[in-house]
C-alpha positions as a Python dict, from the first residue, in 0.01 Angstrom:
ca = {
    (1, 'M'): (0, 0, 0),
    (2, 'P'): (273, 4, -265),
    (3, 'M'): (612, -149, -190),
    (4, 'T'): (939, 44, -196),
    (5, 'L'): (1111, 25, -536),
    (6, 'R'): (1482, 83, -593),
    (7, 'G'): (1623, 216, -915),
    (8, 'A'): (1985, 263, -1014),
    (9, 'R'): (1990, 596, -824),
    (10, 'V'): (1643, 674, -692),
    (11, 'V'): (1420, 515, -433),
    (12, 'L'): (1044, 514, -490),
    (13, 'R'): (873, 472, -154),
    (14, 'P'): (507, 494, -57),
    (15, 'T'): (404, 854, -10),
    (16, 'V'): (314, 943, 349),
    (17, 'P'): (141, 1252, 495),
    (18, 'S'): (472, 1397, 616),
    (19, 'D'): (581, 1423, 247),
    (20, 'V'): (304, 1674, 171),
    (21, 'P'): (498, 1995, 253),
    (22, 'S'): (798, 1890, 41),
    (23, 'L'): (577, 1781, -250),
    (24, 'A'): (374, 2104, -228),
    (25, 'A'): (698, 2306, -239),
    (26, 'I'): (804, 2119, -553),
    (27, 'R'): (459, 2172, -708),
    (28, 'A'): (495, 2546, -633),
    (29, 'T'): (803, 2583, -853),
    (30, 'P'): (707, 2761, -1176),
    (31, 'E'): (824, 2472, -1396),
    (32, 'V'): (614, 2212, -1212),
    (33, 'Y'): (316, 2437, -1146),
    (34, 'A'): (287, 2512, -1518),
    (35, 'R'): (231, 2139, -1583),
    (36, 'W'): (54, 2020, -1263),
    (37, 'Q'): (-122, 2334, -1138),
    (38, 'G'): (-322, 2291, -817),
    (39, 'G'): (-468, 2629, -727),
    (40, 'E'): (-356, 2861, -452),
    (41, 'D'): (-336, 2602, -174),
    (42, 'L'): (-89, 2343, -298),
    (43, 'V'): (-75, 2165, 37),
    (44, 'A'): (-449, 2098, 4),
    (45, 'A'): (-403, 2001, -364),
    (46, 'V'): (-134, 1745, -279),
    (47, 'R'): (-343, 1604, 6),
    (48, 'E'): (-641, 1575, -229),
    (49, 'D'): (-426, 1393, -486),
    (50, 'L'): (-303, 1150, -221),
    (51, 'A'): (-660, 1076, -111),
    (52, 'D'): (-765, 978, -465),
    (53, 'P'): (-790, 595, -468),
    (54, 'G'): (-757, 578, -846),
    (55, 'A'): (-376, 580, -849),
    (56, 'E'): (-78, 445, -656),
    (57, 'R'): (180, 707, -562),
    (58, 'W'): (542, 701, -459),
    (59, 'T'): (764, 974, -328),
    (60, 'I'): (1087, 986, -526),
    (61, 'E'): (1403, 1017, -317),
    (62, 'D'): (1764, 1074, -414),
    (63, 'E'): (2018, 1026, -136),
    (64, 'G'): (1735, 1051, 120),
    (65, 'A'): (1599, 1383, -11),
    (66, 'V'): (1244, 1414, -150),
    (67, 'I'): (1278, 1516, -514),
    (68, 'G'): (933, 1442, -658),
    (69, 'L'): (637, 1214, -698),
    (70, 'I'): (551, 938, -944),
    (71, 'Q'): (214, 767, -980),
    (72, 'W'): (38, 511, -1191),
    (73, 'S'): (-314, 402, -1265),
    (74, 'A'): (-463, 127, -1478),
    (75, 'E'): (-735, 69, -1732),
    (76, 'A'): (-907, -239, -1589),
    (77, 'D'): (-1113, -347, -1894),
    (78, 'P'): (-932, -666, -2000),
    (79, 'D'): (-968, -582, -2369),
    (80, 'Y'): (-791, -246, -2322),
    (81, 'R'): (-575, -319, -2016),
    (82, 'H'): (-275, -91, -1976),
    (83, 'A'): (-109, 130, -1716),
    (84, 'S'): (-39, 502, -1724),
    (85, 'I'): (234, 698, -1546),
    (86, 'D'): (260, 1059, -1426),
    (87, 'I'): (564, 1220, -1264),
    (88, 'Y'): (699, 1549, -1140),
    (89, 'L'): (1048, 1629, -1019),
    (90, 'D'): (1204, 1923, -844),
    (91, 'P'): (1357, 2139, -1120),
    (92, 'A'): (1674, 2160, -909),
    (93, 'V'): (1747, 1796, -1003),
    (94, 'H'): (1648, 1811, -1371),
    (95, 'G'): (1910, 1694, -1619),
    (96, 'R'): (2069, 1434, -1389),
    (97, 'G'): (1891, 1123, -1519),
    (98, 'L'): (1682, 1087, -1202),
    (99, 'G'): (1349, 1118, -1385),
    (100, 'T'): (1458, 855, -1636),
    (101, 'D'): (1560, 626, -1351),
    (102, 'A'): (1227, 680, -1171),
    (103, 'V'): (1017, 616, -1483),
    (104, 'R'): (1221, 308, -1577),
    (105, 'T'): (1196, 171, -1222),
    (106, 'L'): (818, 210, -1213),
    (107, 'A'): (776, 74, -1569),
    (108, 'R'): (981, -234, -1478),
    (109, 'H'): (757, -286, -1171),
    (110, 'L'): (438, -249, -1376),
    (111, 'I'): (558, -505, -1630),
    (112, 'A'): (719, -759, -1395),
    (113, 'D'): (490, -736, -1093),
    (114, 'H'): (156, -630, -1244),
    (115, 'G'): (179, -803, -1582),
    (116, 'H'): (121, -492, -1793),
    (117, 'H'): (219, -529, -2157),
    (118, 'R'): (166, -160, -2241),
    (119, 'I'): (224, 165, -2051),
    (120, 'V'): (129, 516, -2160),
    (121, 'I'): (245, 861, -2058),
    (122, 'D'): (119, 1197, -2185),
    (123, 'P'): (358, 1491, -2152),
    (124, 'A'): (273, 1834, -2284),
    (125, 'A'): (367, 1840, -2651),
    (126, 'D'): (610, 2127, -2587),
    (127, 'N'): (783, 1958, -2291),
    (128, 'T'): (1089, 1845, -2485),
    (129, 'A'): (1289, 1751, -2174),
    (130, 'A'): (1015, 1514, -2053),
    (131, 'I'): (970, 1365, -2400),
    (132, 'R'): (1346, 1304, -2424),
    (133, 'C'): (1344, 1146, -2075),
    (134, 'Y'): (1060, 907, -2159),
    (135, 'G'): (1224, 819, -2491),
    (136, 'K'): (1534, 701, -2303),
    (137, 'V'): (1313, 449, -2120),
    (138, 'G'): (1171, 322, -2450),
    (139, 'F'): (848, 522, -2483),
    (140, 'R'): (757, 614, -2841),
    (141, 'P'): (534, 895, -2963),
    (142, 'V'): (188, 778, -3068),
    (143, 'G'): (38, 1111, -3166),
    (144, 'V'): (-49, 1464, -3065),
    (145, 'M'): (-367, 1514, -2868),
    (146, 'R'): (-478, 1859, -2979),
    (147, 'S'): (-608, 2108, -2720),
    (148, 'Y'): (-570, 1829, -2464),
    (149, 'E'): (-514, 2016, -2140),
    (150, 'R'): (-600, 2358, -2005),
    (151, 'G'): (-296, 2544, -1876),
    (152, 'P'): (-278, 2783, -1581),
    (153, 'D'): (-332, 3069, -1825),
    (154, 'G'): (-673, 2924, -1920),
    (155, 'T'): (-575, 2832, -2275),
    (156, 'W'): (-574, 2480, -2417),
    (157, 'H'): (-243, 2309, -2492),
    (158, 'D'): (-150, 2003, -2693),
    (159, 'G'): (-35, 1679, -2530),
    (160, 'L'): (178, 1402, -2674),
    (161, 'L'): (59, 1046, -2619),
    (162, 'M'): (354, 811, -2583),
    (163, 'D'): (350, 439, -2517),
    (164, 'L'): (587, 162, -2423),
    (165, 'L'): (541, -207, -2492),
    (166, 'A'): (698, -443, -2238),
    (167, 'E'): (959, -570, -2482),
    (168, 'E'): (1070, -211, -2559),
    (169, 'L'): (1171, -120, -2203),
    (170, 'T'): (1537, -19, -2208),
    (171, 'P'): (1776, -164, -1951),
}
């Protein structure tokens, strides 16, 4: 089970079953649903995500309130070893630096406690707010992945691969 991580403003704590309704409500917001989807039953979708052993997940809290989820997974092949991060936040807290704090906190943990030298993240190419957030942490664009992800409308959308080397993490 992951440990609790503390950022400058946010707390990342292990996600527990009682978080599911709050996380499903956040996933149901149009801004988050457009990026994360999940079908008609978002409670079931969040539970299914939490049951997937391929990633470690934390609930993001600000002043004790659940504001989102952040997760990471790793490429285990030693010749390609790296970590990847995914995050969603309640749109009601966008623009306050909480996403930047959460991503920086997890990146610091992945570098210091797991020994990762490289971390990747892959926002939608048109998600300028997310790209700006990740850039503040030190992530740099690598390239556009064309027709990378199918959106809720059934059409394919581009993604932007970004990476961060350990020495590029901003304080």
